C-alpha positions as CSV (number, residue, x, y, z in Angstrom):
1,M,16.9,64.5,-21.8
2,A,15.7,61.0,-21.8
3,I,17.9,58.2,-22.7
4,D,16.9,55.5,-25.1
5,A,16.6,51.8,-23.8
6,P,19.7,50.3,-25.5
7,E,22.0,53.2,-23.9
8,R,20.2,52.4,-20.4
9,A,20.7,48.7,-21.0
10,S,24.6,49.2,-21.8
11,E,24.7,50.3,-18.1
12,C,23.4,46.8,-17.0
13,T,24.0,44.0,-19.3
14,Y,21.7,40.8,-19.7
15,Q,22.5,37.1,-20.8
16,L,20.3,34.0,-20.9
17,L,22.5,31.1,-19.8
18,P,21.8,27.6,-21.5
19,S,20.6,26.4,-18.0
20,G,17.6,28.8,-18.1
21,I,19.0,31.4,-15.6
22,H,18.7,35.2,-16.6
23,V,21.8,37.0,-15.7
24,I,21.8,40.6,-15.2
25,T,25.2,42.2,-14.4
26,F,25.5,45.8,-13.1
27,K,28.3,47.8,-14.9
28,S,27.9,50.7,-12.6
29,A,25.5,51.9,-9.8
30,T,24.2,54.8,-11.6
31,P,20.4,55.5,-12.4
32,N,21.0,54.6,-16.0
33,A,22.1,51.1,-14.5
34,V,18.7,50.9,-12.6
35,A,16.8,52.0,-15.6
36,G,18.7,49.3,-17.8
37,L,17.9,46.6,-15.1
38,F,14.2,47.3,-15.6
39,V,14.4,47.2,-19.3
40,H,15.9,43.8,-19.1
41,L,13.5,42.7,-16.3
42,N,10.4,44.0,-18.1
43,A,11.8,42.0,-21.3
44,V,12.2,38.8,-19.1
45,F,8.7,39.2,-17.9
46,D,6.7,40.2,-21.0
47,G,4.3,37.7,-22.2
48,K,4.7,35.5,-18.8
49,T,1.9,34.7,-16.5
50,H,1.5,32.8,-13.1
51,N,1.2,29.6,-15.0
52,D,4.7,29.9,-16.6
53,P,7.8,28.0,-14.6
54,R,9.6,29.9,-12.0
55,L,12.1,32.5,-13.4
56,L,15.7,32.0,-12.4
57,I,17.4,35.4,-12.1
58,L,20.9,36.2,-11.0
59,M,21.9,39.7,-10.4
60,D,25.6,40.6,-10.4
61,G,26.6,43.5,-8.6
62,S,29.9,42.3,-7.5
63,S,32.0,44.8,-9.0
64,T,29.8,47.8,-8.7
65,G,28.0,47.7,-5.6
66,I,24.0,48.2,-5.3
67,P,22.3,51.1,-7.1
68,S,20.3,53.4,-5.1
69,L,17.5,51.5,-3.4
70,N,15.0,54.2,-3.9
71,R,15.4,53.9,-7.5
72,L,15.1,50.2,-7.4
73,M,11.8,50.6,-5.3
74,I,10.2,52.9,-8.0
75,G,11.3,50.6,-11.0
76,A,9.9,47.5,-9.0
77,K,6.6,49.1,-8.4
78,D,6.4,49.9,-12.4
79,L,7.3,46.3,-13.1
80,V,4.7,44.9,-10.8
81,A,2.1,47.3,-12.2
82,R,3.2,46.2,-15.9
83,H,3.1,42.4,-15.0
84,P,0.4,41.8,-12.5
85,D,0.1,38.2,-13.5
86,R,3.8,37.4,-13.3
87,P,5.2,33.8,-12.4
88,K,7.2,33.2,-9.4
89,V,10.8,34.2,-9.2
90,R,14.2,33.0,-7.6
91,Y,16.6,35.7,-7.3
92,A,20.2,35.2,-6.4
93,F,22.4,38.3,-5.8
94,L,26.1,38.4,-6.1
95,F,27.4,41.3,-3.9
96,Q,30.3,42.0,-1.9
97,G,30.0,41.0,1.8
98,S,30.4,44.6,3.0
99,M,27.1,45.1,1.2
100,R,25.1,42.7,3.4
101,Y,23.0,44.8,5.3
102,I,21.7,46.6,2.0
103,V,21.2,43.5,0.3
104,S,19.2,42.2,3.2
105,A,16.9,45.2,2.8
106,L,16.6,44.4,-0.7
107,E,15.8,40.9,-0.3
108,R,13.0,41.7,2.2
109,F,11.7,44.3,-0.4
110,I,11.5,41.8,-3.2
111,Q,9.5,39.3,-1.0
112,L,6.9,42.2,-0.3
113,F,5.8,41.9,-3.8
114,R,5.2,38.1,-3.8
115,A,5.9,36.0,-0.7
116,T,6.4,33.1,-2.9
117,N,9.5,34.9,-4.5
118,E,12.7,33.4,-3.2
119,V,15.8,35.5,-2.6
120,R,19.3,34.8,-1.5
121,S,22.5,36.4,-1.9
122,F,26.0,35.2,-2.3
123,L,29.7,36.4,-2.4
124,P,31.0,36.8,-5.9
125,S,33.3,33.8,-5.1
126,E,30.1,31.6,-4.6
127,R,28.7,32.0,-8.1
128,A,28.8,28.4,-8.7
129,E,26.6,27.8,-5.5
130,A,24.4,30.7,-6.6
131,E,23.7,28.9,-9.8
132,A,23.2,25.5,-8.2
133,W,20.7,27.2,-5.7
134,L,18.8,28.8,-8.6
135,L,18.5,25.4,-10.2
136,R,18.1,23.2,-7.4
137,D,14.6,21.7,-7.9
138,V,15.1,22.3,-11.8
139,L,18.0,19.7,-11.8
140,K,15.9,17.3,-9.6
141,A,13.0,17.4,-12.0
142,G,15.0,17.1,-15.0
């Protein structure tokens, strides 16, 4: 039985900060969380083109870990197909240090879809540094 989008999204929450950072927080590492992630990402990318400013996305999996990489890859392929003319993105990940090797694989995977995407991971205690990294040239320009 299919789960509707709001139910999926509850496994993975979304918030737009006043700074323009899109924060996606995993509440679990389940298939529904992955589905929720792509509900949110598709909404963020809807109506955007390569002419739009770089998107700033903070993904917080610090309390749950990383969902299935296979499910993430399938969702990412669909996202790219739905949004072929998408803007550049800067992604910051918050994950426990013990997840480093999996996060490294995820970083490389994201850059396969667009070499100009920037990806970096941070420990949960480095959230302020992650937000500063996302905003680094935005703050200089403003």
